[in-house]
C-alpha positions in Angstrom: 28.4 -36.1 51.4 27.9 -34.7 47.9 28.6 -31.0 47.4 25.6 -28.8 46.7 25.0 -28.5 43.0 25.0 -24.9 41.6 22.9 -24.6 38.5 24.6 -22.8 35.6 21.3 -22.9 33.5 20.2 -19.5 32.1 16.7 -19.0 30.8 16.7 -18.5 27.0 15.7 -15.1 25.7 12.0 -14.5 25.3 10.8 -15.9 22.0 9.0 -13.7 19.4 10.2 -10.5 20.8 9.8 -7.8 18.2 13.1 -6.7 16.6 14.2 -3.1 17.2 12.8 -1.2 14.3 15.2 0.6 11.9 13.0 3.8 12.1 10.6 4.9 14.8 8.2 7.8 14.6 6.9 8.7 18.1 4.1 11.3 18.5 5.2 13.1 15.3 3.1 16.1 14.3 3.5 18.6 11.4 1.7 21.9 10.7 2.6 24.6 8.2 0.3 27.3 9.5 0.3 26.7 13.2 -3.4 25.6 13.0 -4.1 22.7 10.8 -2.2 19.5 11.4 -1.0 17.8 8.2 0.3 14.9 10.2 -1.3 14.2 13.6 0.4 12.3 16.4 2.1 9.7 14.1 3.5 6.6 15.7 5.1 4.3 13.2 7.8 1.6 13.2 9.7 0.8 10.0 11.3 -2.6 10.2 14.7 -3.5 8.7 14.6 -4.8 5.2 10.9 -4.3 4.6 9.1 -2.7 1.7 6.7 -0.3 3.3 4.3 1.8 1.3 2.7 5.0 2.5 -0.7 5.0 0.7 -3.4 7.6 0.7 -5.2 10.4 -1.3 -3.7 13.8 -1.9 -3.3 15.8 1.3 -3.4 12.7 3.5 0.0 13.3 5.1 2.0 10.5 3.4 4.4 12.7 1.5 5.0 15.0 4.4 5.8 11.9 6.5 8.4 10.9 3.9 9.9 14.4 3.7 10.2 14.4 7.5 12.0 11.1 7.4 14.3 12.4 4.6 15.1 15.5 6.6 13.6 18.0 4.1 10.8 18.9 6.6 11.1 19.2 10.4 8.4 17.8 12.7 6.4 20.4 14.7 6.4 17.9 17.6 7.5 14.4 18.3 10.7 12.4 17.6 12.1 10.4 14.7 14.7 7.7 15.7 17.1 5.8 13.4 18.6 2.7 15.0 17.4 4.0 18.3 19.2 7.4 17.9 17.5 10.7 17.5 17.6 12.1 13.9 14.8 14.7 14.2 17.2 17.6 13.7 19.8 15.7 11.5 20.2 17.4 8.1 19.4 15.3 5.0 23.0 14.8 3.8 23.9 13.2 7.1 21.1 10.6 7.1 22.6 8.2 4.5 19.3 7.7 2.7 18.8 7.2 -1.0 16.0 9.3 -2.5 14.1 8.7 -5.8 11.6 11.4 -7.0 8.8 11.3 -9.6 10.6 13.8 -11.8 13.9 11.8 -11.6 15.9 15.0 -10.7 18.8 14.0 -13.0 21.4 16.5 -14.0 20.8 17.1 -17.8 24.4 18.2 -18.5 26.0 15.1 -16.8 26.2 11.7 -18.3 24.4 8.7 -16.8 27.6 7.6 -15.2 28.3 11.0 -13.8 24.8 11.3 -12.4 25.1 7.9 -10.7 28.5 8.9 -9.3 27.4 12.2 -7.9 26.6 10.9 -4.4 30.0 9.2 -4.3 31.7 12.4 -5.4 30.0 14.4 -2.6 31.2 11.7 -0.2 34.8 12.0 -1.6 35.0 8.4 -2.6 38.2 7.7 -4.6 37.8 7.8 -8.4 38.7 4.1 -8.9 36.2 2.9 -6.4 33.6 5.3 -7.9 34.0 3.7 -11.3 33.6 0.2 -9.9 30.5 1.1 -7.8 28.8 3.0 -10.7 29.3 0.0 -13.0 27.8 -2.3 -10.4 24.8 0.0 -9.8 24.1 0.4 -13.5 24.3 -3.4 -14.1 21.9 -3.9 -11.1 19.3 -1.8 -12.9 20.1 -3.3 -16.3 21.7 -0.2 -17.8 25.2 -1.6 -18.3 27.0 0.1 -21.2 24.9 3.3 -21.0 27.2 5.2 -18.7 28.3 7.7 -21.4 24.8 8.7 -22.5 23.1 11.9 -21.6 19.7 11.6 -19.8 17.9 13.3 -22.7 18.7 10.3 -24.9 17.0 7.8 -22.5 13.4 6.8 -22.2 11.3 7.6 -19.1 11.8 4.1 -17.7 15.6 4.2 -18.3 15.8 7.7 -16.6 13.9 6.2 -13.6 16.4 3.4 -13.5 19.3 5.9 -13.5 17.7 7.7 -10.5 17.3 4.4 -8.7 21.0 3.4 -9.4 22.0 6.8 -8.0 20.0 6.2 -4.9 21.6 2.8 -4.3 25.2 3.4 -5.3 26.4 4.6 -1.9 24.8 1.6 0.0 22.2 3.6 1.9 20.4 2.3 5.0 17.1 3.4 3.5 15.7 4.1 0.1 12.9 6.6 0.0 10.7 6.9 -3.0 8.1 9.6 -3.7 5.6 8.5 -6.4 8.6 7.4 -8.6 6.5 5.7 -11.3 3.8 8.3 -11.6 5.1 9.8 -14.8 5.3 6.4 -16.7 2.6 4.9 -18.9 0.5 2.0 -17.4 2.4 -0.9 -19.1 5.9 0.5 -18.2 4.7 1.3 -14.7 3.5 -2.2 -14.1 6.8 -3.6 -15.5 8.8 -1.3 -13.2 6.8 -2.4 -10.2 7.9 -6.0 -10.7 11.5 -4.9 -11.2 11.5 -2.8 -8.1 10.1 -5.6 -6.0 12.7 -8.0 -7.3 15.5 -5.5 -6.7 14.3 -5.1 -3.1 14.3 -8.9 -2.7 17.9 -9.2 -4.0 19.3 -6.3 -2.0 17.4 -6.5 1.3 17.6 -2.8 1.7 14.7 -1.0 3.5 12.3 0.7 1.0 9.8 3.3 2.0 7.5 4.1 -0.9 4.9 6.9 -1.3 2.0 6.3 -3.7 -1.7 7.2 -4.1 -2.1 4.1 -6.3 -3.5 1.2 -4.2 -2.8 -1.4 -6.9 0.8 -0.3 -6.9 1.0 -0.6 -3.1 -0.6 -4.0 -3.0 1.7 -5.3 -5.8 5.0 -4.4 -4.2 4.7 -4.0 -0.5 5.4 -6.2 2.5 3.2 -3.8 4.6 1.1 -0.7 3.7 0.3 2.2 5.9 -3.0 3.8 4.7 -3.2 7.5 5.5 -6.1 9.9 5.6 -6.3 13.4 7.1 -2.9 13.0 8.7 -3.6 9.8 10.5 -2.7 6.2 9.7 -6.0 4.4 9.3 -4.5 0.9 9.1 -1.0 -0.6 8.9 -1.0 -4.2 7.8 0.4 -6.7 5.3 -1.2 -6.5 1.9 -3.5 -9.5 2.3 -4.9 -8.3 5.6 -5.3 -4.8 4.3 -7.4 -6.1 1.3 -9.3 -8.9 3.1 -9.9 -7.3 6.5 -10.1 -3.5 6.2 -10.3 -2.0 9.7 -12.7 0.9 8.8 -15.0 2.3 6.2 -12.3 4.5 4.7 -9.8 1.7 4.1 -12.5 -0.6 2.7 -13.4 2.1 0.1 -9.9 3.3 -0.7 -8.1 -0.1 -1.0 -9.5 -2.2 -3.8 -13.1 -2.2 -5.2 -16.1 -2.8 -3.0 -19.9 -3.2 -3.5 -21.5 -1.0 -0.8 -24.8 -1.9 0.8 -26.7 0.6 3.1 -29.1 -0.2 5.9 -29.3 -0.6 9.7 -27.6 -3.0 12.0 -29.6 -5.9 13.5 -28.3 -8.5 15.9 -25.1 -8.5 18.0 -21.8 -10.5 18.0 -22.0 -13.5 15.7 -25.6 -12.7 14.9 -24.8 -9.3 13.4 -26.6 -8.5 10.1 -27.4 -5.5 7.9 -31.1 -4.9 7.5 -31.8 -3.4 4.0 -34.8 -1.8 2.5 -37.1 -4.3 0.9 -36.9 -6.7 3.9 -33.5 -8.3 3.0 -31.3 -9.3 5.9 -27.7 -10.2 5.2 -25.4 -11.6 8.0 -21.9 -10.1 8.3 -19.1 -9.0 10.5 -19.7 -6.0 12.7 -16.2 -4.6 12.3 -16.4 -1.5 14.5 -19.0 -2.7 17.0 -21.8 -0.5 15.7 -24.8 -0.6 18.1 -28.1 -2.3 17.1 -30.3 0.0 15.0 -27.4 2.2 13.9 -27.0 3.3 10.2 -24.4 1.1 8.6 -22.8 0.2 5.3 -21.6 -3.3 4.3 -18.6 -3.6 2.0 -18.1 -6.7 -0.1 -15.3 -7.4 -2.6 -16.8 -7.9 -6.1 -15.0 -11.3 -6.6 -16.6 -12.6 -3.3 -20.2 -12.1 -4.5 -21.7 -15.3 -6.0 -24.0 -15.1 -9.0 -27.0 -17.4 -9.2 -30.0 -17.6 -11.6 -33.1 -16.0 -10.2 -34.9 -19.4 -10.4 -33.0 -20.4 -7.2 -34.9 -17.7 -5.2 -35.2 -17.7 -2.2 -31.6 -18.6 -1.3 -29.8 -17.8 2.0 -27.8 -14.5 2.1 -28.9 -13.7 -1.5 -31.0 -10.8 -2.9 -32.5 -10.4 -6.4 -30.9 -8.0 -8.9 -31.0 -7.0 -12.5 -27.9 -7.0 -14.7 -27.6 -3.4 -15.9 -24.4 -3.7 -18.0 -21.4 -5.9 -18.5 -17.8 -4.6 -18.7 -15.1 -6.7 -20.5 -11.7 -6.4 -18.8 -9.8 -9.0 -20.9 -9.0 -11.3 -18.0 -12.4 -11.0 -16.3 -15.9 -9.7 -16.7 -17.6 -7.2 -14.4 -21.4 -7.2 -14.1 -23.0 -4.0 -12.8 -26.3 -5.0 -11.1 -29.2 -2.9 -10.0 -30.6 -3.8 -6.5 -33.3 -1.2 -6.3 -34.7 0.2 -3.0 -32.3 3.1 -3.2 -29.1 1.0 -3.1 -26.0 1.7 -5.1 -25.4 -0.7 -8.0 -23.6 -3.8 -7.1 -20.5 -4.8 -9.0 -19.8 -8.5 -9.4 -16.4 -9.8 -10.7 -16.5 -13.1 -12.7 -14.0 -15.2 -14.5 -14.6 -15.2 -18.3 -16.7 -18.1 -19.5 -15.0 -20.6 -21.9 -15.1 -19.5 -25.5 -18.4 -20.3 -27.2 -20.4 -20.2 -23.9 -22.7 -17.4 -22.9 -22.6 -15.1 -19.8 -25.1 -12.9 -18.1 -26.5 -10.1 -20.3 -28.0 -6.7 -19.5 -31.6 -7.2 -18.5 -31.1 -10.7 -17.0 -32.7 -11.3 -13.6 -30.2 -12.8 -11.2 -29.6 -13.6 -7.5 -26.5 -12.1 -5.7 -25.2 -14.1 -2.8 -23.2 -12.2 -0.2 -21.1 -14.7 2.0 -21.3 -13.6 5.6 -17.5 -13.9 6.1 -16.9 -11.4 3.2 -19.7 -9.0 4.3 -17.9 -6.5 6.5 -20.3 -4.0 8.2 -19.2 -0.5 9.3 -20.9 2.3 11.1 -21.6 5.3 8.9 
């Protein structure tokens, strides 16, 4: 008789379990006067190795959130965890975070090398190791050979690289950046955005980046948390944030939108915005506004299709008049009057080949609004 078989099989771990975040905010609040909350009941997970931007207008709570993470501000309520351990009351110098500010915060009387070495000096790293790590950090930000210069002899972009090298030289768990490119001119700022993203890709360090510039956030981030009035309005990857804004604020703050006003007609897949003049445009009822409610539809300018008015009537299209054209170098924007009290519609178009004409002010046109790109929000 055979002995009974005892199974040694063990079920594999559940697939697609979310990884433990590097940082977790749980129910975090912040008030300075005991009455008005600058940050309200913040729940936020920051994943290891990601580039997360905190985006929002002035006073939205994004910088206060960063300062609480850095340890320069203490939450009024709630917890901040690092690797699952409480750091809410841990002082800044014990958090092992690199910090880059808008004003660089370099010591003017110290050389570039001495500025970069400062965090190592504070941590009592041996001189020989300091020299090696400073050289590596300066090479990383393409400032090799400049260790003996004073900050005053450097350009704004070079000073920002020194500040970045100083934030990276001690191998921090997190690099926190507060509007670090705000003082640079447009061309240099765009160049530094590409450099920062590439550096993040090479190092794999977690970056948390505060900005009010939505283009900057979209260019560099893996995910973006959009703040307004102390609350995260949406947290998403950059494509989802741009293509599928979760509410009217995000739709208006992130990227450009043409805004149409009217009332909601139809439910579910039959939702549409009824506009003055009798025009009905199908769309997506994002926040489940009730039938008859005042709504606004937001459509990205590049999704609107321009047709000659001779094609009227056309599904999902309304007549308009080109009011002006704006040349951007790589594309053309047409500002079109819709009438009936509507805001002007902006249409983004690729430039026509040289020698061919494009729409001119005064031209009568048809604007087609694809239903999948017409996102309807309650007002």
